[in-house]
N, C-alpha and C positions, 0 to 999 in steps of 0.2 A: 558583473555579470559578463558571461562569455557566452558565446554559439558554438557547437559542434556537428559538423557536419558527417555522418554517417555511410558507411561503404555502402546501406540500404538505400541513398539517399534522403532517410530522414534527417533533420535537422532539431537538436534538442538545446534549450537554454540551459544553462547552467551556470552555480556560483558553487567558490570553495571558502572556506574557513581554516586557519591552522598552515601548519609546515609539513610542508608534500614529502618534508623528511618522515613524516611520521606515518604510520599504517595507516590506509584508505577505508572511510567509513563511507560508502554511498546509500545516501537516504531515499527509499521511494513510497510518494504521495499517493494517496489513494485515489477515487472515482471522483472526476472533474475537478477535483481539490489541486492548486499551482502551487506549486515549489514554496510558494512562501508560505503556505500553512504549516511547514517547517521554521517556525520561526526562528530571525538570525538569533536572539539572545540562547533561543534551545540548543542551536547550531553551537555558537561560543563557546556552552558548556564545557560539551565533549570533548571540542577544539584543544580546546584550556587543560585535557587530562589525556592529550597526546594524542589524537588522531587528525589527519587531515578529511577533512568531512566536505560532500559534494553533495550538493545538493541539483533536483533538476527538477523541468516539466516533462512529464511524459505528455507521448503523444498527443493530437485533438487536445491539446489545454495549454493554458498558458500561452507563452512565448515561442512555446515547439511547432514543429510542423502540423500544420492543419490536413486534414484527406478531405476538402472538401470538392461534395458533389458523389463520394462513395457511400452506398445505402446500406443500410444492415437492416435485416428484415425480423425485427426481435420477436415477433411471434410467431413467424416460424422456426425462430432458435430454439422458443420454450420447447414448441411443440416435440422438436427432435430430441431434444434432450429427455422431455418427460415421454415418449415412446420408449428412448431407449431404457429409459432405468426402470417404466414399468414392464417391459417383457424381456429383460434381463440381457439388453443386448448390448454390444460394443457401440459407443458414443460416436454417433456420425462424423465422418471428418469434415473439418470446417469449410471444405470447399463449399459442400454440398448444405450447408445453410446457409449464405448467404452475409456471409460476414467478412468485410474486410482485412482484418488481423485479427488476432489472438494475443491471448496472455504470453505464449512462446514469443509471437513479435514484441512485444512490451519487453521479455525478459534481457530480447537478444540487442534490445535499445541500450539497456542500461549498461551491457556488457560491453556494446558498441563504444559507449563514453568512457568505458575505462580504458578499451585501447586507444580512440583518442587522446587521451592523458597519459598514457604510456604506464599504467599499473597493473601489472598482473594480476596482483590479487586483492581482494577488498572484505574488509566486515561488511555487510550488506542488512539495513533495516528499512522493513516494509512495514507502511501502517495500512491496516484494511484493505482496497484491492490492491494498493502496492507490495502489501503483505503475501498475495496470490501472486503476484510477479515474481516480489523473493524468493517464495518456494519454488518457482518456476524456472529459478535464475538459480539454484541448489541444486534440481533436477537436471536440467540440462546443461548446465553450464558447471559442474562441482566442484573441479578443481581452481578453478578463479577464484570461491570464496575462502574466508578463512575462519566467517562465523557465518552466521542466520540469526536474526532478531526476527521474527514475528509478531506484531502488534494489532491488536483488535480486527486480526483478520483468521479465516477458516481455510477450511481445504477441497474445497467444492463440491462436496455430499450434502444435498441440503437434507440429511437428518439433524447435521449439525449446525448451530451459528444461526436458525432460521431469526429473520426479522418480526420483529410484533407487528402487527397490523398496521397499528399508530406508525410506526418507523417507514414500514417502507408505502405507505399513502403518502407522507411528506418527501421522500426519496424520489417519487414517480412522478408528485404533481409537477405539473408547464410550468418553467421560469418565465418570471413574468419580466418583461422586456425592458424597462427603465430601471436607473440605477435607484431611483425611489422603492420601486417594487423591490429590487432585490435585496437592500436595506430591509424593510419590511417583514419578507420572508425567512430573512433568518429568525427571527423570534422564532420561529415554527421548530429550529432544530434543536428544543430546548426538551425534545421530545426523547432524544438519545442520547446528550450530552451527560454530565459526571452533575449528579443532585447537588451535592455541596458547592461547585465549582462555578455553576453556571452562570457568567456577566454578561445579561442581552448589550450593554453597551461594548463591549467589547466583540461581540461577535458580530453586531453591528459594523462596528467599523473593518473589521476583516470583508465581510461583504463588500463592503464600497469599497475598498482598496485593492478586491478581488475583479470586483466590476472595472475599475477603473483601466485595470492592468490587463485585464483581458474576457472579455463575456462572449464566450462562446458555446452556447449551450447546444449548438448540432453534434461537438464532440460524444456528448450525453448516451446515446443511444449506441454508438458505436463501441463504445470501451464499454456499457453495462452488454452488449451482444456477445463480444469478447470474453467476457467472467464466463456465463453461460454456455456459450460454445467452445471453453476450455475445459467443463468436463472438470470428472473427481481426482485428485492428485493423490489419494488413499494411501494406492498401492504403491507407487515410486518413494513416498515421503518413508516406506518402511525400509526404503533399501538406503535412506541417504546418512551418509558417514559425516557429513559438514556439523560441526557444535552448533547446538539449536536451542533459543531462549523462547518463550509465547509467552509475550504478556499481553493481560485483558483486563478490561474493567468490568469492576460486577454490576456497575449503574448498565451498560450498552444495552440496546435493546436496537442497534440497527444488525448487528452481529451479536449476537448472544454469546454470552460466556461459554458455551460448550464449544462453539468455533476454535478457542484458543485451547481448550483443555483437548480435546481430539487431537488438532495439533501436535501438544507434548506427547502424546499420548502414542503417536505414532510415529515421531521420528525418535529412532534410537538414542538412549540417554539424553534425550532433551528435558529441559527444565521448563517451568512453567512460575509464573509470578503471576499472579492477582490481585488487581489492588481494588478496596473496600468501596473508595469515591471519585472512581475514574468510569465516566462513561464511553461514549466512543467519538472520544475529542481526547486533545494535551493538554490538563489544564495548566497554567504554570505553578500551580503548588507543588506539583508533584513532577514536576521538570527534575529537580536534583536524585530522586529516587528513582524517575525514568532513565535518565542519562546516567545514573551511577551504577545502575544494572546491565544498560548496554555496555561500560564499557569495562565494566569488572567479569562479562560473560565472555568481551574479545581478549581481556587481559590473561587469562586462563590459557586461552589458546597460545600466545605468545610464551608463558610457563611452562608449555607444555602437559599440565595435568590438567582436569575439571574438578571443580567444586561443587555445592550443591548452593542453587539461588534459594535464596527465603523467598518463600510468598507468604 
């Protein structure tokens, strides 16, 4: 594990796999999830296929910088976004919505990490909120991306990918402050997990590992506010030229499959891979398929041509 200090002053904890002589691939994890949610074996599967894999903790999560004391008024953010949508108005400036940062800042963190590593271009893969960050990286830092893979994510338009009531209730439930409580609560994640592959014991083990590494519920509200304050990326995605792959599980109830479908519809030339046995998780039986699709997508970039990714 290593630590990078960015020009913004944010510090990111990161880890690499494979040879730096290979094309770089940056993994961006989702809402409140630490980089260990990209399992080491998953990372090594990609590295073994010729990628220099980089995983890191987002700000306000894991061992990266925490914005202690910064407040995010999520109620005000949601009210401002709803008023803009219903009134057909432009989304208010984030500085008017009491958010300490947006997805643009989190995307800049990822680019800053590439700068720290001396990497000019990289394949970028994001999951869930990480997919939103990866999309924002492609929109705002397009020349730095060799390709974009958006996994179980969506575009910021509430008409697509909206969670089921049961899933959002679990997501927004206050965390229990003890290790035993965190482990017990992990059983609730079954609501959005892959139906065929959900393993309560493995999920509990990850909950315990995450708690021991860094228990920091204060960051959750700021990250969630960043998602809502950043608004709809639809129009910007229509202009992308970055080769794009959207991967989505049909079991996903936290970000419904329409989120992935809409991502692929909007980005010119994008491909969609839908997996019948995948929920809002990355179950190990699907790793060969998912990592294979990610690498094959990138290989088409290096080959200078595009091929259809089977769905």
